[in-house]
N, C-alpha and C positions, 0 to 999 in steps of 0.2 A: 551303332547310332550312322557310323558312315556308310553301311549298306541297306540302309533304309531310305526310303524317298523323304523328301525334306517337310512334305505336308502330313508323311505320319510323326515324324519327329517333332512339328508342333504340334499335332493333336495328343501324342502320347503323353505330353507333358503336362497335360490335365489328370491323366491317371494317376499323376502322384495322391491325389487325394481318396486312394480307394482305402488305405488304412485307417484313415481318420474321420472317413465316413460309419467305417467298422464302429472305433473305438467310441464315436457320440453314442452309437446304438446302446454299446456295452454299458459305457458311463450312465446313461438316462435310466437302465434297468438297474447296473448296481445299486446304483442311491435312491433307487425306488422314486422317482421324480418323471413319470409317466404322463410329457407333457406333448405339446403338438409337434416338438421338434423329432419325435422317435419316427414317425412314419417317413419323412424326409430322407432319414440317417438310414433308413432301411433300404428304402427307394434308391439311395443314393448308392450306396454299398452294391445291390444286386444290376443296375445298369453298368456301374464299374466293370463288375465281373465281365459281363456281355460284351463291354468293347475290348476286355482283352480276348475274350473269346472270338469275335471278329475279326481282329486282327491277328490271330496265330492261324486262323485258318485260310484268311487273303494271302499269306508268305509261305504257310506251310502245304498248301494243297495246289499251289501255285507252282510247285515241284517238289514233289512230296520226297524224292532220292537226292534231291540237294542238302547235304548234311551242313554244309557251311552255314547255310540261309538258317535252316532251325537252329544251328548255335550262336549266332545273332541272332535271332528271334527271341529267343530263349534268356539270353544276356539284357534285352529291351526290357523282357518283362519284369526281369527279378533285379533288375537295376531299378528300374521305376518305383517297387515294391520297396526297396531299401530305402529309396529316398524318402519314401513317405514315412518313414521312422521318424524321420527328422520333429514331427509335432507332436509326439505320443506324452510330452508331459504336458501337452495343453491339457489333456483328459484326465493324465495320470494324477494332475492336481485336484479336479474336482473331486475325483475319487476318494483320494486321501482326506478332502477338509470334509468331505458329507460324511464319511463313514466313523464309525466308532470305533473302529480300531486304533490303539494306542502303537502299534510298530507302524501301520500306517503313515499317521500323522509324524511319528520321529523322524521317519525316512524321509517324506517331506520336507520336515525343518531341517533336515541334514542338507536336502539335494540345493532348498533355496540357500542356505548359507554360501554354499560353495556353485552356486550357478554360473557364475563370471566363469572361474576356473576350471568348470569343466567344459564352457563355451569354445574358451580359448584352447584346452586340450585337444579339443574333438575337431576342432578349426585346422589344429597345427596337424593331426589324423589324416585329416581329409588330404590334404594338401600333400603328406608323404604317400598317400596310397594313390593320390590320382598321377603324382611323379611316376610312380612304380609302375602304375597301369600302363603309361604313354611309354614308357622305356620296355615294356614288356610285349608291347604291339608290334614294334620294329622287328625281331628275329621272328616274333610268332608269323610275320605276315611276310617273312624272307624278306624284307627290306636292306636295304644296306643304309649303316649310317652316313657312310657319303653323300648319299644322293638326299637323305633328311636335311643333315645341315648344308647345304650346297644349294637351298632355294634360294633362288631369282630375287635380287634386290625389289623388282617390282611386286611380286606377290609378299614376298616379309615386310612391303609398305602397307599393302593393303590389310595382310593380316593382322598388323599391328593396327592399322585404322579401326578394323573392326572388333579387337580387343577395346580399344580406349572406349570408342563409341555405347559397347555394349557396358563400360565401367562406368560410364559417365551417365548413360542415362537409365541404369540400374537406382544410382544415389538419388538422382533428381526425383526417379520413380517415387523412392522411398519418401524422399523430403516432402513431396507434393501429396503424397497419400495419408502423410503424416499431418500434416497440415488442414489437409481437407477432413480426418476426424477432429480434430481439435475445431475446427470450424462447424461443427456440426452437420458437415455436408457429406456425409457418411454414403446415402445410396446414392446421390447426384453426381458426387466426382468422386468416391470413392469404390464402391461394390461397381456398379455399373461398368465406368470406365476398363475395370477390371477383367469383368465379366468377357466385355468385347475385345478386348487385345487381341487374345487368340485368334478369335473368327476376323478380327481384321487383317492380321498378319498370314493366315491362310488365303485370304481375298487377295491381298497385295501379290503373293506369290503365285497363285492359279490364275487370274486374270490376264496377267501380261502373256503367260503360256498358253492361254488359249485366242489371243489377238495376234500371237506370232504365229500359231498356228494356221488359224483361218489368211493369215496373209502368205503364207506358205502356199495355202490351197489354191490361193487367188494370182499367185506368180507364176504357177506352172502353166497357166490358162489352159485347163483341159477340164473336161466334165466329168472326168473319171471319179471318183470320189476316193480320197485321200484318207485312209485311216492314221491312227496317231502311231502306231509302229511303224508305218512307212515313213511318216512326220522325222519319226526317231533315226533313221536308217540313213535317209536322204539329205535331212536337214540339219539334226542336231551335230552329230559327229562329223560331219563333212565341214559344216558352217563353224564349228568349234574352232577348228585348227587353221582358218585363215584370218579369224578377229583379230584388231590389233584398236589400240586407241581406248574408244568410250567404255566404263566399266556395264551399263545397264546390258546391252546385248549379251555378255560375259553371265552375269548374274542370269537373266533370264534361260539363257541355254543351262547354265546349270542346273537351275531349278527344271526344267523340262527335261533334262537328262536322268534325274533321281526319278523321275517318274515313267521313264521309257522302259522299266523292269516291268511296270502295272500297264494292262492294255486298255486304256482310257477309253476305248470305243467297246470294251466288252462291258453290257449292261452286271453284271455281277460283280466284275472289278471294283466299280464306282460306286455299287451298292453298299459293299464291305466294309470300303475306306471310309465313305460316307457315314456308313452306320458307326464306325469304330470311332470316328471322330467325334460324332452327336453325341454318342453315350458316355465317353470319356466326359467333355463338357457339359451334359447334363448333370451327370454325378456330381461334377464340381459345383455348378449352381446350387444342387439339393443341398451337398456337405457344408455347405455356407450361407445356407437359408437364414440362418440365425443371428449373421450380422445385420440382416434388415429391422432387426428389433433390439439391437445393440441400444443400452441407454450409458452415453456418457456425459461427461460434465464439461461446459466449456474449460480450453486450457489444461485438460485430462492429462494426468503425467503419460509417459509414453509406456512406462514399466505395466500402467494399468490397461493400456493397450493392445498390447503384444507381451507373447509368454516369452520369447526370445528375443533380445535386444539386438543382434545380430538379422542379417536378411540375405536370403539365398538370390547373388547375383544371376544365376542361370535360368532359376524359377522364380522372375520377379513376381509376376502376378499373382502364382500360387502360394509365394511364400507370403506375400502381404495378407492374401486371404485365409489360409489356413494357420496364421500365426498368430492372428486374430483371438484372443480371451474367448472359449466358449464357457459361458458364465447359464445356469439351468433357470431357464425364468420363473419365478417364484411371485407370489402376491407381496408387494412390499407397499409399506407403511406409503400411505401420500400426503400425511401430514405436514405442513409448511412447517420449515423451522421456526423456532423460536429465537430470536436474537434481543438480545438487552444492551442497549445501550447505555454507558455507565461512563459518567465523569463527576468528577471532584470540582467542589469549590471551596475556596476559601473568603479571600479580598479582592477577587477580582474587581475589575474596574467596569463601568456601564458598558461601555462598546465591548469589551469583553465577552460580558454574560449575553449581551444582544446578539452577537457572531455565535454564540453558540445555540440558541435559540431560534437563529433563523437557521442552522443547518439543519437541528432536529423537524422542525417544521417544515422544511423541506422535504426530508426523507418522508413525513408523513403525507404530503402530495404525491411523491413518487411512487409511495408503494400503499394507498390508503387500507385501512380496513374494512369499509362498507365498499359495495359494491367493487371489488378488485379485479385488475385485468389479469393479475398475473396469481400465481398461490405458491410461489416458493417457498417465501417466509413472512412472516410476521414481526412485529417489533416494542420493545417498550422501552422507554427509555427512562432512565434513573440517574438521577441529579444528587451526589451525597455532599449535602453543605456543612460544611464544619464552620462550628462557633456561630450559628444563626441565631442566637437569642442573647440576653444582655438584659441586667437588670435595670428596672427603671426606675427614676425618682420617685419616691412616696407610695411607692407598689412593691409589695412581697413577691407578685407574680413577674415570671420573666417574658420579656417582651420580644419582637424581630426587634434586629437592629437594622442598622441602614442597608447594608448589603442584601440583607433577604428580603426589606422591602423592597430595594431596586429591583430583586429577581421577579418579585411578584408583578410588581408595574411592568416590566419587559414582558413577560408571560402573555399579559394582557393585551399588551400592545401591539405583539408579534401575531395574535390570535387573531387581531382584526384584520394587520395586515393582508393575513392569510386567507381569510373570508373574503377578502373582495377581488382575490385573484382573478376570478373567472366571469366578472361583471363586465361589461361594457362601458360604463363608467365607473370609475373609483369613488366610493361615497365615504365622505368622512363621518363616520359615524362610528362610537365605541360598541365593541363587541363584547360581550362579559362572557368568558368561557363555561361552561360545565365542569366546575371544580368542586371539590370536597378537602375536608382537612381532617387526619384521623388522630388523635393523638394517641403517642407511643412512649414505650417506656425509654428512649432513646431523645426524647422530643417531640417531634409531629413528622406526619406524613402530609404532604400538598398531593394530591392526586386531581391533574386537568385532561379534559378529553380532548384532544386538538382536532380542527376542523373535518378531518378524513377519518375519525374515530379510533385512530392510535392513543394511546396514555402516556403522558410524561407526567413520572413519579417526582415528585421533589424530597428529598428526606433531610430534614433540618437536625441536626444534632447538637446539643449542648456543651457536648465536650469539645477540644481544639484542635487544630492542622493548621496562577504563578502568571500574554507577559506584557506585552507594550505594545503600542501599535507600531505599525511595518513602518517606520521611517528614519533616516537618519545612517550613517556610513557601520555603526555597528552592524544594524540589520541587514544594510546591502553585502557587507564582508559573511554573513551565515547566510542570507541566500543562495550565492557562487557555492558556498562551503559544503553546504546540503545537496546543492544541484549535484555537485564532482561525489560527494559523498556516497548519493544515491544511483548514478550514472554508472561510478565506476565498483566501488566498493560493494554497496549491496548486491549488486548485480553479480559480481563474482562469488560471495559468499552463497548468492543462492543457488548458482548453477553448479558451485564447484562441491559444495557442501551445505550448510543451514546459514539462514543470517541469524548472527549473535545478539543482536538488539533491537528488537521492533520497539520503536518511541512508542509512548502513553498515549500522544493526541492522535496516531491514526492508525490504531491497532485492532485486530477482530480476533479473538479469541476462540476455540470452538471448547466448551462447556466441560466436555469428557474430559479433556485436557488440562484444564486448571483443577478436578475435580479427582483427578490421577493420584496414584497414591507418590506420597512424598513431595507432592507439587503444594497445593495450597498449604495444605497443613504446615509443611516446615516456611513456608512464606508469610505466614502470619503469626508465627514465632517471635518473639520479642529479642533481641538482638541483648547479650550479656557481655560477650567476647567485644575486645578493641575492634580486632580484623571484622568482627561481625558488623559493628557499627558502621562500618565503611563499605562492606561488600552490600549487606542488606539496604540500607535506610539511604543512600547517599545516591543511590541508581536504581531506584524499586522495579523499573521495567526489564532494566539487563538482567537483574537478579531475577526475574520472573522468568526470561528468558532462557537463563542459565539451568533452573531447575527441571524446565519443560524441555529440553535436549537432553539433560543428563536421564531423564526419563525416555527417552526413544521418541518424542515429538518433532517433528519438523515444523521449523519456521520459515515462512515463503516472503520473498518479497513482490508486489505486484504493482507494475511501472503503471498499468492503465487505470488504477483507479488513484482519485483525486481525493486530495485533502489539506485542509486549509489549519495554520495555526499560530499563535503569536510569538514572538521571539523577542528579547531583551533588547534595548534600543540604546542602553546606555551600557558606558565602559565597564563602570563598576558592576552592573547586575549582569554583565556578559560576562565578566569574572569570577564573580560569584557562585554564577551556574556551571560552567566547565571547573571549578574547584570542587564540586562535588563528583562532575560526572568523570576527571579523568581518573584520581584514586580508585571509584569504584570499577569503572572499566578495567583499568588494571586490575585488579582484585580477582572478577570474574573471570577475565581471560586466563589467569594465572589459573584458576581454579577448574577449568575447562582442562588444561593443556596439563596438567596436574596429574589429572585422570583420563588421559586419553587412553587406554586399553579400557576401562569401563566405559567411557561416554561412545568408543567408536564400536563396543559389543553391542549394546542397546540401541544407537542408532545408525542404521546404516548409511544413511546421509554425512555421517560424523566422520571420514574414513582418514585414516591415519597418515595421507598426504596431505588432506586439506588440515588437520593439526599440525601438520610442520610447516603449511604457509600460514598458519596465525603465529607458530613460534615467531617463523622470521617478523612478520609484523608485529608481533610484540619488541621483539629485539629492537627493530628500528624505534617505535616508539620510545623505547628507555636511551637510546642513543642518540636521539631527537634532538637535543640541547648542545650535546657534543657538536653534532652534523652542522647545527644551524652556526655554531661558531666558526667551524671550517668554511662554510659558506661565506660570512662576512667577513673572514681573514683574507679569502678568496677576493671577496671585492674590495677590499682596501687594499690591500696587493695589487690591485689591475689599477685602482684609482690612482694612488699614491705612487706609483711604481716603486716601491718597497719590496724588498725581500720577504717570499712568503713566511718563514719563520718569526719575523718581526711583526708582521699584520698579526700572525695568529697570535700572539702575545699581547697585542694591542684588542684584537676583538674578546678575548679571554677575560680583560679588565673589567668591561661595566658589570657582565652578569654576574661575574664572582663578587662583584662588590653588593650588587643586587642581594644577592644570594645571604651574605652574611646580614643586611638590614633587615633581611625578612625573618630573619630570627628574632629580632630585636623590637622591630618597630611592630604599631599595630595594623590593622588589616585594610584600613581607610587609608592610611599612609603609604604601605606597599602599592596597593593600587594605582594612588596620585603619581607616584616615582615609577612605574609600570608605564603609564597613559606618556609622561613626558619621555621616557627611553623608546617608547612605540614609535611616537613622532619624529625620532631622530634615526632610528632605524628604518622607518620609511622612505624619509628622504635619500639614506646610504642606498636604499633598492632601488630607489625610482632615478638617481642618478647611475647606477650600475646599470640598469637594465638598459636607459638611452644608452651609454657607451657601449654596451656590444653590441645593441643595433646599428650604432655609428661606425662600429670596427668591421662588420661585417658590410658595411654599405663601402668603407674608405678601403682595405683590404681584398674585396669582392671574392669572400670565402664565406662559408657557414662550417668550414671541416675544422673547428677548435671546439673542445669540451666545452666551455659555455656557449658557443654559439648552438651546437651541435643540441644541448640540454635543451635552449631557449625556443630554437625551431621545433623540436620533436614534441614538447610537451604543448607548445602552442598548437601544431596539427592536430595533438591528439583530441586537447579543448575542444577544437573546431568540430574534429568530425561526431566528436562524441554530441555536441551540441546540437548539430546538424541531423543528427537521428533522434533528436527529440526536439523538433521545431517548435514545440508549444513552449518550450523552456530555453529557446535561442536568445530570448533577450536576455538570459542571466549573464550572458557572455561578455557585459559591459562592464561587471563588477568583477572582472577576474583579474583587470588591473590591481585594482585594490585589494584583492586576497593576496596577489603576489607579493605588494609590496609590503604587508601585514604580517608576511611568514613568520620574521623574527618575535615578532609580539604573540603571535598565536602559538609557534612550537619551542620557543626559548624563555622567553619572560611568564606567560603562561603556566608553563609545565613547572616553572622556579615555583611561584606561587601559589599551584594546587598543592606540590610537593610538601613544602613547606608547612601548607596550614591545613594538609589532609586531617588533625588533630582537631579542628573546628567543624563539629560535625550538624551547627545551624545553617540551615539553608540562604540564609544573608541575601533574601529576597522576601518582599511584602512582611517584613515586621513591626506593622502597625495595626492600630486596633483604631474603632470607631469609638467616639467619647458615649460614655452612657447618657442616653435622655429618654424622654417619654416617647415609649416607642408604642408599636401596632402590636394588639395579640391577634394570636392567631384566630380566634374567636371575630375578631374587627375584621378581615378582610372582606371586603366587597359580595355579596351574593355568593357567600360561602357556607357550606354546615361542617360542623363540628361534631365527628363522630369519637365514638371509643372504641378500640380495637379489642378485637376478640382475647377471650382467656386465653388460648392457645398460642394466638399470636405473641400476646403478652410474654407469656411464658417463654416461648422462643427467645424473643429480644432481650428477657432477662438474664436469660442463661447465655445468650452469645455475648451480651455487655459483660458479662462478670469474667467469661473466660478472654474475651477478646479486645473488649474495646473500655475496658475500666483504666481511669488515668492512673499515669503511673503517678506513684507516691513521693513527694519532695525529701528523700533521703539525703541528705548534706553530706553526708560521711560518704554512703555509695557513689554519689554525683563525686566527689573529690576524690574517689579511688579509680575509678573509669576515668576522668581528666587525666590524672597522672599513666594512668595503663596506653589512654591514646597518644599522650606524650612521647613515652616510651616507643611504642610502636611506631611513630612518627620519625624517632629519632632514627631507630635503627634502619626502617629502610629508605630515609634521607641518607644516610652513611652509605650504604649497598650503590643507591642509586647513580649519587653525584660520584662516588669512586669508579664506577665503571664509566662515566663519562668522562673522569678524569684520566685513565688509563687510555680511552680512547685518544685523547686529546694530546698527552705524552707520547705517545706511539705516533703519530702525525707531526707531533715535532720534530723527533727523532729522526724521522724519514727527511723531513725537509731541511735540517741544519746538518745532518752527514749526509745526505743523500746517497743513504745507503741503498736504496734499490730504486731508480727510474726509468719509464719509457719513455722514449723519446719519439716524435714523430714529424715527419715534415708536412707543413701547412701549403695545401695547392687551392687553385683559384677555383671557381665553376668550369674551367675548360680542363680539371685535372692535371695543371701543369704547376709544377713546384714554385711557390715563392721565393726559397730561400731561407724561408724561417720555420724554426721546430719550437711545438710545445711541448713539456714535460707535463706526464701523469703519475703521480704516486699512488702508491700503492693503497692509500686508505681510501683517496678519492676513486681511484678504479676499483676498490672494493663497492663503495656507496654507489658509483655510476651503476655497475652492472646488478647490484641489487635492487636498487630503485627501477631501474629500467625493465629487470623480468617482472617484479611485481606489477606494473603499470601495462606490460602486454598482458601478463594475465587477467588483468581487469579488464583491458580492453578486449581481449577475445572473449570473455565472460558476458560485455555488454553487447557485443552485438549477436551472439547464441540468446541471451535472455530476451534481444528488444524482436527477434523475429517473431517469440509466442506472444508478445506485446499486440504487436502490426495485426495476429490472427484474432486475438482479443477484440482490437477496436475495429478490425473490417467485420468480426460475427455481429460487434454490438451496433453499427451503423446498418 
């Protein structure tokens, strides 16, 4: 390449598509898919070969006796062809998938499993080969290593700058190209810029040379025609020796010097060079013409866009084009996807049911069935209403209870609201929706047609089975908690692995995944073992995600979508809710960690490093009570100016007493005590926080452990909120969240662990009183229909298998109660014993000063203040572990936010 002119070097880069063009034609013939891209592939192969022929003729015929030039030309041709092998798997993949050969399919599966390792090994091998070639070039060219290593600093700096610009520009090009694909701007922001890149570079190289050539002619002040050869001899070689300072003249003369081998005044040379460059460029365009018809989704996964995750920095535009997946176009099913919106109801309040109905009717307006503007999906809304009927006084028939009647009234009310939305003046009149009631073996089914044609189906069940309006400190705490959880934890899980829990209130599941082997079948099984009551029934959304992850499905988090849900507003309901979630979360994560080999094998997204990350998070959650005791002990030591060991003892006494009381007192009394302690802990945390801030102001330093922790966490939360501008107001609840940390991670943990044997939900355990109700047939302007015989048969079998009410077997219930209590005792012993060990170890280090790190305190100017602070090993381990975890989550948040911004940009 150094012996070829710079324009040829730029042009020949497009020649690396020669093998891709050939393999495209072979692939389409092999899989017997003769489509419109076969002819472009053949033409691309032909024009590529023509380009190489013109290139050989240009250089070889210039001086047929020059063996050295022939060698360099041969190396250039051979090197570009070898580079073209880089994208062979793009077409081999299609052949393996489409062909019926078991050997090819097995080979493809093996290659897919070890793809990352193959890419790493090939990259290392290429680095070694490149180094060997460069090392061999010096003796082959009869150069002295001293000359090579004694390059002037100016030239060295120029080379370093060029390499740096190349690396940065290639990375940015890859990033923006990927963003363009995910925004569906494939043609105007991906293909066209990459097609024009090499042409633009050649223009930028040639035009300055032509202008300099004309300036040279004018400077001679003669009417004699100066050809390009004379320009090279008189101007380039002489002026190049006297240049200094500005780099642009150097660049122009260097480009001109490489062209001096060719006679640019010779029409034949110009024709051959232009012909080769145009042939290679046309071949590249024809070989990648299929990308124009590439069908992708919004926020498409990178591995679905490109075959190899790596890119070639030296061939960045060719690499991006040829690395794009080559898929044979075939007639696909354009039928819109059908989405089933499923919601369960039991004893929801009037306002809660109103919110759900408004959401469903809003979606009906967003995706109308009649005259739709979009054809991507249609939907049906299904509401499963448990305990919808009751016995009425003086009547043997079962009637709708007050909750079910509220639902029917709300549907009518919301229907009228959305019926009037498009009118200039809102008319106050009642609109009765087209609805019908169908008797079913499980009770009844109410079918309502919404204003824009979509159906909402209410299933009222005779058999039995949550939140509150968003106001109050409990809800404020949850708002910030959910925000931080989704900003950092969910995004980290999404980026580094899979989301472990998709909450039921805002989840979208693929029906194929739910009906996969060992998912819905196991999900619908009844709990028989004590551990199953905790893992299956107390956190059903997390249990479902665990089954999906084990089966190999990926659960993702999409921050670009919005969902609204209610949250417990009372302290009691919040504690009862988390009493279920805590043990269930622990049981499901332990299940996944215990099946690491199986999960990593079935699910490519659940790598073993990600499982190690979850193991660390699990250990942190287990040791949370002890960690909070250490934090409270440090706070007491700071406030009361007492030894750390004594402060730790004082910090452990209240939770230890509360732990003992929880084994003896009723749940409501436990919650009352926890509420009182939560207020005390909140006051302590408030005073400590204010004291830390005051100490930073007085001592004029933030370089103490407590100060660094407070400042670092504040910066992280503020920056995270700034990149989520719509949720920025939630920062106002951050202080409440901080002062409630002891309640949430100490007292609540104790309450959850001690009461894990109580498998009742603890919320909405009230029933409406029996009264003279309304039967299904009495609903205004409805038609009661009999279900079809095949439908009745289906539901009868389904009820018998899955929905039959459990029999009240007192002996079995007592046995289950005792087994749950035994399981609770075993788990609690292990759980709190580990926390006790952690506290004892910390106490020993504090009392006996076994090992302590001492650091000088410096002010903001980095001058020593004469004071020191000590860091104990236990505290250091906690700080380092917590910092690493938060840093990983912070990086994952930024990476994930990039995809969200792309989505939002495309949507707008």
